[in-house]
MDTraj code that builds the backbone (N, CA, C; nanometers):
import mdtraj as md
import numpy as np

residues = "MET ALA GLN ILE ILE GLU ASN ILE ASP GLU PHE GLY ILE THR GLN LYS ARG ARG LEU ILE LYS MET SER ALA ALA ASP ILE ILE SER ILE VAL GLN GLU TYR GLN ASN LEU LYS LEU HIS ASN LYS SER TYR GLU TYR VAL LYS GLN LYS LEU ASN GLU ILE ASN LEU PHE VAL VAL GLU ASP VAL".split()
xyz = np.array([
    [8.9603, 10.2025, 18.1160],
    [9.0588, 10.1014, 18.1275],
    [9.0688, 10.0511, 18.2552],
    [9.1016, 9.9374, 18.2910],
    [9.1219, 9.8824, 18.4274],
    [9.2621, 9.9037, 18.4849],
    [9.2624, 9.9196, 18.6014],
    [9.3914, 9.9245, 18.6602],
    [9.4200, 9.8198, 18.7755],
    [9.5175, 9.7371, 18.7631],
    [9.5520, 9.6365, 18.8483],
    [9.6182, 9.7111, 18.9635],
    [9.5814, 9.6683, 19.0902],
    [9.6400, 9.7277, 19.2241],
    [9.6860, 9.6150, 19.2855],
    [9.8362, 9.6015, 19.3170],
    [9.8855, 9.5012, 19.3864],
    [9.8637, 9.5109, 19.5408],
    [9.8331, 9.3996, 19.5990],
    [9.8282, 9.3906, 19.7433],
    [9.9460, 9.3596, 19.8261],
    [10.0051, 9.4534, 19.8807],
    [10.1392, 9.4215, 19.9371],
    [10.1053, 9.4353, 20.0958],
    [10.1655, 9.3470, 20.1688],
    [10.1597, 9.3361, 20.2983],
    [10.2662, 9.4451, 20.3753],
    [10.2598, 9.4332, 20.5144],
    [10.3543, 9.5334, 20.5699],
    [10.4918, 9.5015, 20.5713],
    [10.5269, 9.3633, 20.5079],
    [10.6703, 9.3468, 20.4967],
    [10.7269, 9.3560, 20.3555],
    [10.6381, 9.4199, 20.2588],
    [10.6620, 9.4477, 20.1390],
    [10.6405, 9.3330, 20.0390],
    [10.5797, 9.2328, 20.0934],
    [10.5561, 9.1071, 19.9949],
    [10.4305, 9.1126, 19.9300],
    [10.4244, 9.0996, 19.7920],
    [10.3044, 9.0723, 19.7221],
    [10.2205, 8.9782, 19.7690],
    [10.0955, 8.9943, 19.7734],
    [9.9853, 8.8974, 19.8177],
    [9.9524, 8.8187, 19.6832],
    [9.8868, 8.7184, 19.6940],
    [9.8466, 8.6404, 19.5805],
    [9.7278, 8.6932, 19.5086],
    [9.6498, 8.7756, 19.5755],
    [9.5285, 8.8397, 19.5163],
    [9.5505, 8.9850, 19.4832],
    [9.4922, 9.0342, 19.3691],
    [9.5276, 9.1829, 19.3388],
    [9.3806, 9.2402, 19.2986],
    [9.3697, 9.3620, 19.3338],
    [9.2482, 9.4368, 19.3186],
    [9.2414, 9.4839, 19.1769],
    [9.1348, 9.4967, 19.1172],
    [9.1238, 9.5539, 18.9699],
    [9.0059, 9.6592, 18.9788],
    [9.0767, 9.7727, 18.9690],
    [8.9978, 9.9191, 18.9569],
    [8.9401, 9.9178, 18.8102],
    [8.8008, 9.9168, 18.7868],
    [8.7502, 9.9302, 18.6585],
    [8.6811, 10.0599, 18.6284],
    [8.6937, 10.0935, 18.5150],
    [8.6068, 10.2153, 18.4651],
    [8.4670, 10.1796, 18.4471],
    [8.3992, 10.2935, 18.4398],
    [8.2583, 10.2972, 18.4191],
    [8.2192, 10.2302, 18.2798],
    [8.3057, 10.2467, 18.1889],
    [8.2999, 10.1972, 18.0432],
    [8.3262, 10.0363, 18.0511],
    [8.4338, 9.9887, 18.1432],
    [8.4353, 9.8437, 18.1612],
    [8.3240, 9.7809, 18.2103],
    [8.2569, 9.8397, 18.3191],
    [8.1447, 9.7779, 18.3973],
    [8.0366, 9.7631, 18.2893],
    [8.0060, 9.8733, 18.2107],
    [7.9105, 9.8996, 18.1139],
    [7.9166, 9.7878, 18.0040],
    [8.0419, 9.7566, 17.9603],
    [8.0708, 9.6400, 17.8644],
    [8.0397, 9.5195, 17.9182],
    [8.0564, 9.4793, 18.0394],
    [8.0342, 9.3515, 18.1041],
    [7.8904, 9.3406, 18.1250],
    [7.8152, 9.4434, 18.1718],
    [7.6669, 9.4385, 18.1868],
    [7.6042, 9.4229, 18.0549],
    [7.6558, 9.4839, 17.9361],
    [7.5843, 9.4658, 17.8281],
    [7.6180, 9.3309, 17.7550],
    [7.7375, 9.2487, 17.7881],
    [7.7347, 9.1254, 17.7549],
    [7.6491, 9.0324, 17.8237],
    [7.6184, 9.0552, 17.9615],
    [7.5229, 8.9901, 18.0252],
    [7.3945, 9.0027, 17.9824],
    [7.3402, 9.1161, 17.9360],
    [7.2282, 9.1634, 17.8926],
    [7.1818, 9.0882, 17.7595],
    [7.2803, 9.0844, 17.6708],
    [7.2722, 9.0249, 17.5418],
    [7.2228, 8.8752, 17.5583],
    [7.3095, 8.8162, 17.6632],
    [7.2755, 8.6576, 17.6791],
    [7.1271, 8.6444, 17.7497],
    [7.1181, 8.7469, 17.8361],
    [6.9827, 8.7342, 17.9096],
    [6.8514, 8.7643, 17.8199],
    [6.8758, 8.8428, 17.7329],
    [6.7628, 8.8750, 17.6453],
    [6.7141, 8.7533, 17.5632],
    [6.7912, 8.6717, 17.5274],
    [6.7465, 8.5523, 17.4592],
    [6.7178, 8.4143, 17.5413],
    [6.7718, 8.4157, 17.6523],
    [6.7624, 8.2960, 17.7565],
    [6.7254, 8.3549, 17.8877],
    [6.6072, 8.3000, 17.9386],
    [6.5606, 8.3500, 18.0543],
    [6.6193, 8.2854, 18.1831],
    [6.6727, 8.1602, 18.1722],
    [6.7409, 8.0969, 18.2806],
    [6.8700, 8.1367, 18.3405],
    [6.8628, 8.1652, 18.4649],
    [6.9760, 8.2093, 18.5334],
    [7.1064, 8.1050, 18.5052],
    [7.0624, 7.9881, 18.5325],
    [7.1753, 7.8819, 18.5244],
    [7.2297, 7.8818, 18.3827],
    [7.1508, 7.8908, 18.2847],
    [7.2046, 7.8840, 18.1317],
    [7.2845, 8.0096, 18.1102],
    [7.2449, 8.1157, 18.1487],
    [7.3469, 8.2440, 18.1584],
    [7.4563, 8.2418, 18.2300],
    [7.4475, 8.1854, 18.3402],
    [7.5813, 8.1641, 18.4088],
    [7.6699, 8.0628, 18.3442],
    [7.6125, 7.9581, 18.2951],
    [7.6890, 7.8554, 18.2279],
    [7.7688, 7.9245, 18.0947],
    [7.6836, 8.0112, 18.0184],
    [7.7391, 8.0614, 17.9082],
    [7.8523, 8.1529, 17.9550],
    [7.8460, 8.2438, 18.0488],
    [7.9449, 8.3425, 18.0924],
    [8.0596, 8.2745, 18.1381],
    [8.0378, 8.1460, 18.1999],
    [8.1768, 8.0767, 18.2370],
    [8.2495, 8.0006, 18.1267],
    [8.1890, 7.9968, 18.0096],
    [8.2269, 7.9433, 17.8963],
    [8.3304, 8.0399, 17.8123],
    [8.2942, 8.1755, 17.8179],
    [8.3495, 8.2722, 17.7519],
    [8.4563, 8.3478, 17.8313],
    [8.5663, 8.4188, 17.7712],
    [8.6592, 8.4992, 17.8287],
    [8.6268, 8.6302, 17.8357],
    [8.6018, 8.6937, 17.9501],
    [8.6043, 8.8393, 17.9378],
    [8.7307, 8.9025, 17.9879],
    [8.7709, 8.9914, 17.8824],
    [8.9017, 9.0579, 17.9108],
    [8.8651, 9.2069, 17.9562],
    [8.9555, 9.2626, 18.0305],
    [8.9560, 9.4007, 18.0590],
    [9.0894, 9.4616, 18.0393],
    [9.0981, 9.5636, 17.9687],
    [9.2305, 9.6127, 17.9490],
    [9.2992, 9.6726, 18.0686],
    [9.4237, 9.6584, 18.0701],
    [9.5071, 9.7136, 18.2025],
    [9.5679, 9.8273, 18.1637],
    [9.5615, 9.9248, 18.2483],
    [9.6498, 10.0509, 18.2258],
    [9.7977, 10.0038, 18.2455],
    [9.8860, 10.0612, 18.1728],
    [10.0202, 10.0278, 18.1798],
    [10.0949, 10.1680, 18.2356],
])
top = md.Topology()
chain = top.add_chain()
for i, resn in enumerate(residues, 1):
    res = top.add_residue(resn, chain, resSeq=i)
    for name in ("N", "CA", "C"):
        top.add_atom(name, md.element.get_by_symbol(name[0]), res)
traj = md.Trajectory(xyz[None], top)
């Protein structure tokens, strides 16, 4: 499960960007998705385009 970590400055204000701490299972899942695309298509640009078209979701710890 992923964990979202809020970036808070010294004044206690939440910043626009957040960190996402991912588990090994999350990373492996994303790599597997990439490998599935890469297996059938050798072009980097094609794989990049396909990955940009799909939504990758990582579950957040609550």
